[in-house]
C-alpha positions as CSV (number, residue, x, y, z in Angstrom):
1,M,150.1,185.6,97.0
2,G,149.6,188.6,99.2
3,G,152.2,190.1,101.4
4,S,150.8,188.5,104.5
5,A,151.0,185.0,102.9
6,L,154.6,185.6,102.1
7,S,155.2,186.7,105.7
8,A,153.5,183.6,107.1
9,Q,155.9,181.4,104.9
10,N,158.9,183.3,106.3
11,Q,157.8,182.6,109.9
12,V,157.6,178.8,109.5
13,G,160.3,176.1,109.2
14,A,160.8,173.3,106.6
15,I,159.4,175.5,103.8
16,F,160.9,173.1,101.3
17,L,157.8,171.0,102.0
18,L,155.8,173.7,100.1
19,I,157.8,173.1,96.9
20,S,155.5,171.6,94.3
21,P,157.2,168.5,92.8
22,S,154.9,167.5,90.0
23,P,155.8,168.1,86.3
24,V,152.0,167.8,85.6
25,M,150.6,170.1,88.2
26,N,153.4,172.6,87.9
27,G,152.3,173.2,84.4
28,M,148.9,174.1,85.7
29,G,149.9,176.7,88.4
30,E,150.5,174.1,91.1
31,I,146.9,173.0,91.4
32,G,146.2,169.4,92.5
33,T,143.9,169.3,95.6
34,A,140.6,169.3,93.6
35,L,141.7,168.0,90.2
36,P,141.3,164.2,89.8
37,T,144.4,163.0,88.1
38,D,146.5,159.9,87.2
39,D,149.6,161.9,88.1
40,L,151.4,160.1,90.9
41,Y,152.3,163.4,92.7
42,G,148.6,164.2,93.1
43,I,149.0,162.8,96.6
44,H,151.5,165.6,97.4
45,Y,148.6,168.2,97.2
46,N,145.9,165.9,98.6
47,P,146.4,162.3,99.9
48,A,142.9,161.6,98.6
49,N,143.9,162.4,95.1
50,F,145.4,159.1,94.1
51,R,145.2,157.6,90.6
52,S,142.4,155.4,89.6
53,A,143.3,151.7,89.4
54,A,142.3,149.2,86.8
55,G,142.2,146.0,88.7
56,L,145.6,145.5,90.5
57,Q,147.8,148.3,89.4
58,V,151.4,149.5,90.1
59,A,152.7,152.8,88.9
60,Y,156.2,154.3,89.3
61,S,157.6,157.7,88.5
62,F,161.3,157.5,87.8
63,P,163.6,159.7,89.8
64,S,164.2,163.2,88.3
65,R,166.3,166.2,89.2
66,T,165.3,169.9,88.9
67,A,167.8,172.8,89.3
68,W,166.1,174.8,92.1
69,L,166.7,178.5,92.4
70,K,169.5,178.2,89.8
71,A,169.7,182.0,89.5
72,L,170.9,182.1,93.1
73,N,172.9,178.9,93.3
74,P,173.1,176.4,90.4
75,G,174.3,173.7,92.8
76,I,170.9,173.3,94.5
77,G,168.9,170.3,93.2
78,L,165.4,169.0,93.9
79,H,165.2,165.2,93.4
80,V,161.8,163.5,93.4
81,Q,160.3,160.0,92.8
82,A,157.0,158.3,93.5
83,L,155.2,154.9,93.6
84,Q,151.5,153.9,93.9
85,I,149.8,150.5,94.2
86,G,146.1,150.4,93.7
87,L,143.4,147.7,93.9
88,T,139.8,147.9,92.8
89,A,136.7,145.8,93.3
90,L,137.1,145.4,97.1
91,P,133.8,144.6,98.9
92,L,132.4,147.6,100.8
93,I,135.5,149.8,100.2
94,G,135.6,150.0,96.4
95,E,139.1,151.0,95.8
96,I,142.3,151.2,98.0
97,S,145.6,152.8,97.2
98,A,149.0,152.8,98.9
99,G,151.4,155.4,97.8
100,Y,154.9,156.7,98.4
101,Y,156.9,159.7,97.2
102,Q,160.1,161.3,98.2
103,T,161.4,164.9,97.8
104,F,165.0,165.5,98.4
105,L,166.4,169.0,98.3
106,D,170.2,168.9,97.9
107,L,171.7,172.2,99.1
108,G,175.1,171.2,97.9
109,L,178.6,171.1,99.5
110,Q,179.1,173.8,102.2
111,I,182.4,175.2,103.4
112,N,183.2,175.7,107.1
113,T,185.7,178.4,108.0
114,D,187.3,179.7,111.2
115,E,187.2,183.2,112.5
116,E,190.0,184.2,110.1
117,A,188.2,182.8,107.0
118,N,190.5,179.7,106.8
119,V,188.8,176.7,105.4
120,I,188.6,174.0,108.1
121,G,186.2,171.5,106.5
122,T,183.3,170.9,104.3
123,F,179.9,169.4,104.9
124,K,176.7,168.4,103.0
125,S,173.4,170.1,103.6
126,Y,170.1,168.6,102.5
127,M,166.4,168.3,103.4
128,I,164.4,165.1,102.7
129,A,160.8,164.1,103.1
130,D,159.7,160.4,102.8
131,V,155.9,160.2,102.5
132,V,153.6,157.2,102.8
133,T,149.9,157.5,101.9
134,L,146.8,155.5,102.1
135,G,143.6,156.3,100.3
136,L,140.1,154.9,100.0
137,R,137.7,155.6,97.2
138,R,134.0,154.7,96.9
139,Q,131.8,155.2,93.8
140,F,128.2,156.0,93.8
141,R,125.4,156.5,91.3
142,F,122.2,158.6,91.5
143,R,119.9,158.6,88.5
144,S,121.9,159.9,85.6
145,L,124.8,161.1,87.9
146,S,127.9,159.0,88.7
147,G,130.5,160.0,91.2
148,Q,133.1,159.1,93.7
149,V,134.3,160.2,97.1
150,A,137.8,159.6,98.3
151,L,139.5,160.0,101.6
152,G,143.3,160.0,102.2
153,I,145.9,160.2,105.0
154,A,149.7,160.5,104.8
155,R,152.6,160.2,107.2
156,K,155.5,162.4,106.4
157,D,159.0,161.8,107.9
158,V,161.1,164.9,107.4
159,V,164.9,165.3,108.0
160,Q,166.7,168.7,107.7
161,N,170.5,168.2,107.8
162,L,172.0,171.7,107.6
163,A,175.5,171.1,109.1
164,T,176.8,167.5,109.1
165,G,180.3,167.0,110.4
166,F,180.3,169.8,113.0
167,S,180.4,167.1,115.7
168,S,184.1,166.6,114.9
169,G,184.9,169.5,117.2
170,T,184.1,172.5,115.1
171,G,180.6,172.9,116.5
172,P,177.3,171.1,116.9
173,D,175.4,169.2,114.2
174,I,172.5,171.2,113.0
175,R,169.8,168.7,112.3
176,S,166.1,168.2,112.9
177,F,163.6,165.3,112.6
178,N,159.9,165.7,112.4
179,R,156.8,163.6,111.6
180,F,153.8,165.4,110.0
181,T,150.4,164.3,108.9
182,D,148.4,165.1,105.7
183,T,144.7,164.5,105.5
184,G,142.2,165.2,102.7
185,F,139.1,164.4,100.8
186,L,138.1,164.7,97.1
187,A,134.6,164.3,95.6
188,S,133.6,164.3,92.0
189,V,130.4,164.0,90.0
190,H,130.0,163.3,86.2
191,W,127.3,162.9,83.7
192,V,127.0,162.3,80.0
193,T,124.7,164.1,77.6
194,A,124.2,163.7,73.8
195,Y,124.8,166.6,71.4
196,G,124.9,166.9,67.6
197,A,124.7,163.8,65.4
198,G,126.2,160.9,67.3
199,H,128.3,162.8,69.8
200,R,128.4,162.8,73.6
201,L,129.7,165.3,76.1
202,K,130.9,164.1,79.5
203,V,131.0,166.7,82.2
204,R,132.9,166.2,85.5
205,T,133.0,168.6,88.4
206,A,135.1,168.1,91.6
207,V,135.8,169.7,94.9
208,G,138.7,168.9,97.3
209,Y,140.3,170.0,100.6
210,S,143.5,169.0,102.2
211,L,145.4,169.8,105.5
212,L,149.1,169.4,105.0
213,N,152.2,169.3,107.2
214,D,150.2,169.2,110.5
215,G,152.5,168.4,113.5
216,D,154.9,169.7,116.1
217,G,157.5,172.4,115.9
218,I,160.8,172.1,114.2
219,D,163.7,172.1,116.7
220,F,167.4,172.0,115.7
221,N,168.3,171.8,119.4
222,L,170.4,174.9,119.4
223,G,168.7,176.4,122.4
224,F,166.4,178.8,120.5
225,G,163.3,176.7,120.7
226,P,161.3,175.2,117.9
227,D,160.1,176.9,114.7
228,P,156.5,176.6,113.6
229,P,155.6,173.8,111.2
230,P,154.4,174.8,107.6
231,T,150.9,173.6,108.3
232,T,148.9,174.5,105.2
233,A,145.3,174.3,104.0
234,R,144.3,173.9,100.3
235,I,140.8,173.9,98.9
236,G,139.5,174.2,95.4
237,W,137.3,173.0,92.5
238,S,137.6,171.9,88.9
239,V,135.5,171.1,85.9
240,A,136.3,169.0,82.9
241,L,134.6,168.6,79.5
242,A,135.3,165.5,77.4
243,F,134.0,165.2,73.9
244,L,133.2,161.6,73.0
245,E,132.1,159.7,70.0
246,A,128.8,157.8,70.0
247,E,130.7,154.6,71.1
248,G,133.7,154.3,73.2
249,D,135.1,156.1,76.3
250,V,138.3,157.7,74.8
251,P,137.5,161.4,74.1
252,R,138.5,163.1,70.9
253,F,139.6,165.9,73.1
254,S,138.9,167.3,76.6
255,L,139.2,170.6,78.4
256,T,139.9,170.9,82.1
257,Y,140.1,174.0,84.4
258,G,141.0,174.1,88.1
259,R,141.1,176.7,90.7
260,E,142.5,176.4,94.2
261,V,143.5,178.6,97.2
262,S,146.1,177.7,99.8
263,D,147.1,179.4,103.0
264,V,149.8,178.7,105.7
265,L,147.7,178.4,108.8
266,V,150.4,179.2,111.4
267,V,149.9,182.5,113.2
268,S,153.2,183.4,114.8
269,A,154.7,186.0,117.1
270,Q,158.4,185.9,118.1
271,Q,159.2,185.8,121.7
272,D,162.5,186.1,123.6
273,A,162.4,182.4,124.4
274,G,161.6,181.4,120.8
275,W,158.5,181.3,118.6
276,K,155.1,181.1,120.0
277,W,152.4,180.2,117.5
278,T,148.8,179.0,116.9
279,V,147.3,177.1,114.0
280,D,144.2,178.7,112.5
281,Y,142.3,175.6,111.6
282,P,140.7,174.7,109.2
283,L,141.0,177.4,106.5
284,G,143.0,180.3,108.0
285,D,142.4,183.4,105.9
286,I,140.7,181.5,103.0
287,K,137.2,182.9,102.3
288,A,134.6,181.4,99.9
289,R,135.0,184.4,97.5
290,H,138.7,183.5,97.1
291,L,137.6,180.4,95.1
292,F,136.0,182.6,92.4
293,T,137.7,186.0,92.5
294,Y,141.3,187.2,92.8
295,D,142.1,189.7,95.5
296,P,145.7,190.9,95.4
297,A,145.4,192.1,99.0
298,A,144.2,188.8,100.4
299,P,146.8,186.9,102.5
300,V,146.3,183.7,100.5
301,I,147.8,182.1,97.5
302,L,145.7,181.5,94.3
303,H,146.5,178.6,91.9
304,E,144.7,178.1,88.6
305,G,145.4,176.1,85.5
306,W,144.0,174.7,82.2
307,E,144.7,171.5,80.2
308,L,143.8,170.6,76.6
309,N,144.1,166.8,76.0
310,V,143.8,165.3,72.6
311,L,142.9,161.6,72.3
312,N,144.5,160.9,75.7
313,R,147.8,161.1,73.9
314,L,148.9,164.8,74.0
315,A,148.2,167.2,76.8
316,L,149.0,171.0,76.7
317,R,148.9,172.9,80.0
318,Q,149.1,176.5,81.3
319,G,148.8,177.9,84.8
320,N,148.9,181.1,86.7
321,L,149.8,182.1,90.3
322,P,150.6,185.6,91.7
323,D,154.2,186.5,92.5
324,P,155.0,187.1,96.2
325,A,154.1,190.7,96.1
326,G,150.8,190.0,94.2
327,R,151.8,192.5,91.4
328,L,151.8,190.1,88.4
329,F,150.9,186.5,87.6
330,Q,153.7,184.1,87.3
331,R,153.1,181.8,84.3
332,T,153.7,178.1,84.1
333,Y,153.5,176.0,81.0
334,G,153.5,172.2,80.5
335,A,153.0,169.3,78.1
336,G,152.4,165.6,78.4
337,L,152.9,162.8,75.9
338,D,151.6,159.2,76.0
339,L,154.5,157.0,74.9
340,S,152.5,153.8,75.1
341,P,152.6,153.2,71.3
342,L,156.3,152.5,71.8
343,V,155.5,149.9,74.4
344,V,153.0,148.3,72.0
345,M,155.7,148.1,69.3
346,L,158.2,146.6,71.7
347,A,155.7,144.1,73.1
348,N,154.7,143.0,69.6
349,G,158.4,142.6,68.7
350,L,158.9,140.4,71.7
351,G,155.9,138.3,70.8
352,A,153.9,139.4,73.9
353,P,151.1,141.5,72.5
354,G,148.8,140.7,75.4
355,L,151.0,142.8,77.7
356,A,150.9,145.9,75.6
357,G,147.4,147.1,76.5
358,N,148.1,147.0,80.2
359,I,151.3,149.0,80.2
360,V,151.2,152.8,80.0
361,L,154.3,155.0,79.6
362,R,154.0,158.8,79.9
363,Y,156.4,161.7,79.8
364,D,155.5,165.1,81.3
365,F,157.3,168.4,81.3
366,S,156.7,171.8,82.8
367,T,158.5,175.2,83.0
368,W,158.1,178.4,84.9
369,A,158.1,181.8,83.2
370,R,158.7,185.1,85.1
371,G,159.8,185.6,88.6
372,L,162.6,184.0,90.7
373,L,161.8,180.5,89.2
374,D,161.9,181.7,85.6
375,G,163.3,178.9,83.4
376,T,162.9,176.2,86.1
377,N,162.0,173.0,84.4
378,F,160.4,169.7,85.7
379,H,160.5,166.4,83.9
380,G,158.7,163.2,84.7
381,L,158.6,159.7,83.2
382,T,155.9,157.4,84.6
383,L,155.4,153.6,84.0
384,S,152.2,152.0,84.9
385,F,151.2,148.3,84.9
386,R,147.5,147.7,84.9
387,R,145.4,144.5,85.6
388,L,148.3,142.6,87.1
389,E,145.8,140.2,88.5
390,Q,145.6,138.6,85.1
391,L,149.1,137.4,85.6
392,L,148.1,135.4,88.7
393,P,146.9,131.8,88.6
394,S,143.1,131.7,88.2
395,R,142.5,130.5,91.8
396,L,144.5,133.4,93.3
397,R,143.0,135.8,90.8
398,N,139.5,135.0,91.9
399,A,140.4,135.2,95.6
400,S,142.2,138.6,95.2
401,M,139.7,140.2,92.9
402,P,136.1,139.5,94.1
403,S,133.3,140.7,91.9
404,R,131.3,143.8,92.8
């Protein structure tokens, strides 16, 4: 992140919307726009990056809390949760997904004092975003290549409550409400080639772009005029190598690398009557070269990350992104563990082995090293139910899941 990128963030409001909530993507340097993923928080980075559904699918990420900026104030907490519902085999469309996630930044209990520093009351400060997404995905095939193209849109309702209780006579409430829009696309292509004796290599490449937090200014109605919105562009690419046996689709292991660039698009200049700004659509200061080379003087933010996945059971992650001054790379690390074998044991114990294969339970963790966020940890537990149409009566199942 160059100095100009940091300056742009300082000139916009609601910057909590730029906090990356995903325990998966945070372990990979906050990528997520161009990396196809089953992580429910993929829609935070790109509303077109929703998880692939197997039939009728419901997935839920349980609420989690992260101590945010704990070196400055241990009372600040970031709370997140997410839900997605997906359906495949729709005529003409292919796949449709509806998603929801919430980020809640609890700023803690604040103390209100008079001119003589006497405590006259307390109030809670917080910022919250409720986000609803809709995505469509269509698969295609051309000779030996297979791929898919996805489009997504999100509506984001944002409330910033900085001073509740002031209406009791000690001053005005300081509160804002905004509605922002996210849009994005994600395209990927993959092919399979044989190598060695009875082995196959699956190669997948992907590109993606998203425009986030697009909307009106943020006004607390204090007479100073609105602040600029944190409208941001993200663009990137990724490549994944999956090493398969001669039969079956579960890789022995896979390697994934992703690289993205983001930029706050607001160009601001402070005036006496408040902020005046323009939005530099669609890419701002992002140049094509930024997708392949790092320039510490460039006023954009670089994100890059790797993942090693073994048998779709264990994932190890590492990511980089420059510090605000661009002098060193902040490191992020993460891991993921498939806990589905525990579900299988439980289902067998309950005499319902047919359910086990369609229930997936995953735990993901990430942590920051270096910089202001050093030691900041993210945790996530996600439960997925696949092929729920099998639980429907056959007549309803055939009506809701038409063949391709």
